[in-house]
C-alpha positions as CSV (number, residue, x, y, z in Angstrom):
1,M,8.6,24.1,6.3
2,T,5.9,22.4,4.3
3,V,6.9,20.8,1.3
4,R,5.0,22.3,-1.9
5,H,4.0,20.5,-5.0
6,A,6.2,21.6,-8.0
7,E,6.0,19.4,-10.8
8,E,6.0,22.1,-13.9
9,P,9.6,23.2,-13.5
10,Q,11.1,19.7,-13.3
11,A,8.9,18.8,-16.2
12,Q,10.3,21.7,-18.4
13,I,13.9,20.9,-17.5
14,L,13.5,17.2,-18.3
15,A,11.9,18.0,-21.6
16,E,14.9,20.3,-22.4
17,L,17.4,17.6,-21.5
18,E,15.7,15.0,-23.4
19,R,15.6,17.3,-26.5
20,L,19.3,18.1,-26.3
21,A,20.4,14.5,-25.6
22,R,18.5,13.2,-28.4
23,S,19.6,15.9,-31.0
24,G,23.3,15.5,-29.8
25,E,23.5,19.0,-28.6
26,L,24.1,18.4,-24.8
27,A,27.6,19.2,-24.9
28,G,26.8,22.9,-25.9
29,H,24.4,23.4,-23.2
30,G,25.9,21.6,-20.2
31,T,26.6,24.6,-18.2
32,E,23.1,26.0,-18.7
33,L,21.5,22.8,-17.7
34,M,23.7,22.4,-14.4
35,A,22.6,25.9,-13.5
36,R,18.9,25.0,-13.8
37,F,19.5,22.0,-11.8
38,D,21.0,24.0,-9.1
39,E,18.0,26.5,-9.3
40,L,15.6,23.4,-8.7
41,A,17.6,22.7,-5.5
42,R,17.6,26.3,-4.4
43,R,13.7,26.5,-5.0
44,F,13.5,23.4,-2.4
45,L,15.8,24.7,0.0
46,D,14.2,28.2,0.0
47,H,10.3,27.3,-0.6
48,G,10.0,23.4,0.0
49,E,9.1,23.1,-3.7
50,L,9.1,19.3,-4.7
51,F,7.2,17.0,-7.1
52,I,6.4,13.6,-5.3
53,P,5.0,11.3,-8.0
54,E,2.6,8.3,-7.3
55,D,4.2,5.1,-6.7
56,P,3.8,2.8,-9.7
57,M,4.6,-0.4,-7.7
58,K,1.6,0.1,-5.4
59,G,3.5,0.8,-2.2
60,K,1.9,4.0,-1.2
61,D,5.5,5.8,-1.1
62,R,4.0,9.0,-2.2
63,E,1.4,8.9,0.8
64,R,4.2,8.0,3.3
65,L,6.5,10.7,2.1
66,L,3.8,13.2,2.5
67,E,3.3,12.2,6.0
68,A,7.0,12.3,6.8
69,D,9.1,15.4,7.3
70,T,10.2,15.4,3.8
71,Y,12.0,18.8,3.8
72,A,14.1,17.5,6.8
73,L,14.9,14.2,5.3
74,L,15.9,15.8,2.0
75,F,17.9,18.5,3.5
76,W,19.7,15.5,5.5
77,R,20.6,14.0,2.2
78,M,21.8,17.1,0.6
79,F,23.9,17.9,3.7
80,D,25.7,14.6,3.1
81,R,26.8,15.9,-0.3
82,T,28.5,18.9,1.0
83,P,32.0,19.6,2.2
84,A,30.8,20.1,5.7
85,S,29.6,16.6,6.0
86,A,33.3,15.5,6.2
87,L,33.8,17.4,9.6
88,P,33.5,14.5,12.0
89,D,32.1,16.1,15.2
90,F,30.3,18.8,13.4
91,S,28.5,16.5,10.8
92,V,27.4,14.0,13.7
93,K,25.7,16.8,15.6
94,V,24.1,18.0,12.5
95,R,22.5,14.6,11.7
96,R,21.4,14.1,15.3
97,I,19.5,17.3,15.1
98,L,17.8,16.3,11.8
99,A,17.1,12.7,13.0
100,E,14.9,14.3,15.9
101,R,12.8,15.8,13.3
102,V,13.0,12.9,10.6
103,L,12.8,9.7,12.8
104,K,9.8,8.6,15.0
105,K,11.9,8.0,18.0
106,V,15.6,8.9,18.8
107,G,17.3,8.1,21.9
108,K,20.2,10.0,23.6
109,D,23.7,10.1,22.0
110,V,22.7,8.4,18.7
111,I,25.6,8.7,16.1
112,F,24.8,8.6,12.4
113,H,27.9,8.7,9.8
114,N,27.7,9.8,6.3
115,D,25.6,8.6,3.5
116,V,22.9,6.7,5.6
117,F,20.0,6.2,3.3
118,I,16.6,6.7,5.2
119,L,13.4,6.2,3.2
120,M,11.1,8.2,5.3
121,G,12.0,8.1,9.0
122,T,8.6,7.9,10.3
123,N,8.7,4.1,11.1
124,I,12.1,4.2,12.6
125,E,12.6,4.0,16.6
126,L,16.3,4.0,17.8
127,G,17.2,3.7,21.6
128,D,20.2,5.5,23.4
129,G,23.5,5.1,22.0
130,V,22.8,3.5,18.6
131,F,25.6,3.7,16.3
132,V,24.7,3.9,12.4
133,N,27.8,3.8,10.3
134,R,28.4,5.0,6.7
135,G,26.3,3.8,3.8
136,V,23.6,2.1,5.9
137,T,20.2,1.7,4.3
138,L,17.0,1.9,6.5
139,D,14.0,0.9,4.3
140,D,11.3,1.8,6.8
141,R,8.2,1.2,4.7
142,G,7.5,-1.2,7.9
143,P,8.7,-0.5,11.3
144,I,12.2,-0.7,12.3
145,V,13.0,-0.7,16.2
146,V,16.6,-0.9,17.5
147,G,17.5,-1.1,21.0
148,D,20.1,0.7,23.1
149,Y,23.9,0.7,22.1
150,T,23.3,-1.6,19.1
151,M,26.0,-0.9,16.4
152,I,24.9,-1.1,12.6
153,S,28.0,-1.6,10.6
154,A,28.9,0.3,7.1
155,G,26.9,-0.9,4.2
156,A,24.4,-2.9,6.3
157,I,20.6,-2.9,4.8
158,L,17.6,-3.2,6.9
159,T,14.8,-3.6,4.3
160,T,11.1,-4.1,5.6
161,H,9.4,-4.9,2.4
162,G,9.2,-7.4,-0.4
163,H,7.1,-7.7,-3.6
164,E,4.0,-9.6,-4.4
165,L,4.8,-12.3,-7.1
166,D,1.6,-13.8,-7.9
167,D,-0.4,-11.4,-9.9
168,F,0.3,-12.6,-13.5
169,S,-1.9,-10.0,-15.2
170,V,0.7,-7.2,-14.8
171,P,4.6,-6.9,-15.0
172,L,6.2,-8.3,-12.0
173,P,7.3,-4.7,-10.5
174,Y,3.6,-3.7,-10.3
175,C,2.2,-6.5,-8.4
176,G,2.5,-4.7,-5.2
177,R,4.6,-4.7,-2.0
178,T,4.4,-6.6,1.4
179,M,5.6,-5.0,4.6
180,A,6.9,-6.8,7.7
181,P,8.6,-5.1,10.7
182,I,12.4,-5.5,11.7
183,T,13.3,-5.5,15.6
184,I,16.8,-5.5,16.8
185,G,17.5,-5.6,20.6
186,S,20.2,-3.9,22.7
187,N,24.0,-4.2,22.5
188,T,23.7,-6.1,19.3
189,V,26.1,-5.8,16.3
190,I,24.8,-5.9,12.6
191,G,28.0,-6.6,10.7
192,F,29.6,-5.1,7.6
193,R,27.3,-5.3,4.4
194,S,24.9,-7.6,6.2
195,V,21.3,-7.8,5.1
196,I,18.3,-8.1,7.5
197,M,15.2,-9.2,5.6
198,P,11.6,-8.2,6.5
199,G,9.9,-9.6,9.5
200,V,13.2,-10.7,11.4
201,T,13.7,-10.2,15.2
202,I,17.2,-10.1,16.7
203,G,17.9,-10.5,20.2
204,D,20.0,-8.6,22.8
205,R,23.8,-9.1,22.7
206,A,23.6,-10.9,19.2
207,V,26.1,-10.5,16.4
208,V,25.4,-10.7,12.8
209,A,28.8,-11.5,11.0
210,A,29.8,-9.5,7.8
211,N,28.1,-10.2,4.5
212,S,25.4,-12.4,6.0
213,V,21.6,-12.4,5.0
214,V,19.5,-12.8,7.9
215,T,16.0,-14.3,7.1
216,K,14.9,-15.8,10.4
217,D,14.9,-14.6,13.9
218,V,18.2,-14.6,16.0
219,P,18.0,-15.4,19.8
220,D,19.7,-13.5,22.6
221,R,23.7,-13.8,22.4
222,W,23.8,-15.8,19.2
223,V,26.5,-15.3,16.7
224,V,25.2,-15.9,13.2
225,G,26.8,-15.7,9.7
226,G,26.4,-16.9,6.2
227,V,23.9,-16.8,3.5
228,P,21.3,-17.4,4.8
229,A,22.6,-16.8,8.3
230,T,22.9,-19.8,10.6
231,K,24.3,-20.0,14.2
232,I,28.0,-19.9,14.7
233,K,28.2,-20.0,18.4
234,E,26.8,-18.6,21.5
235,L,28.3,-15.6,23.5
236,V,29.0,-16.2,27.2
237,P,29.8,-13.6,29.8
238,R,33.6,-13.5,30.8
239,S,34.2,-15.3,34.0
240,D,36.1,-12.3,35.5
241,A,33.1,-10.0,34.5
């Protein structure tokens, strides 16, 4: 389904909400407003109606969303707010089906747990057997490529964009964005709540420890940790392997 531009219904609801909030009358109209919110969601689900604003931070987010399968992307986000998303086997299969529509490339047996935030999906390539745990953020303004059987632990953030800082003629958020790709090899572990910064390449069989911030490339088999992440040790195969 193609997403259709629909600014007016949202604008009307927002104007009414603002009026009621400012006048102190919100308590008497909460049920009515919630019903109108639900109607917005139904119109999107049934007809693909959605308003996508311009990006004030000069990042071309609107253009990227219009190029993406925005309906499938937002359907995925909505599904993760339903009771059915708590059904382990079923929800994994639902997300896998949607990932094939949303992402640029998806390998076999990829697993997504709940509440994974994907910005657009069109710049994400995942190999076979990739495991993406709950609450992961995949900010794919720039490319994100992940090799086979890599695990991305809960709460990890992969961000491919930063902000320009040197245009003093405008407020800082409006200076513009910079993009750089993230590449992660095969059989690698991205630890709990770690952050992978733009432009980083992580090799095969590497490990990023929990709560680390990775700002530089990580070679094959390195274990890194800390803020910023530095080498802890190098993995070696078992002697009996």
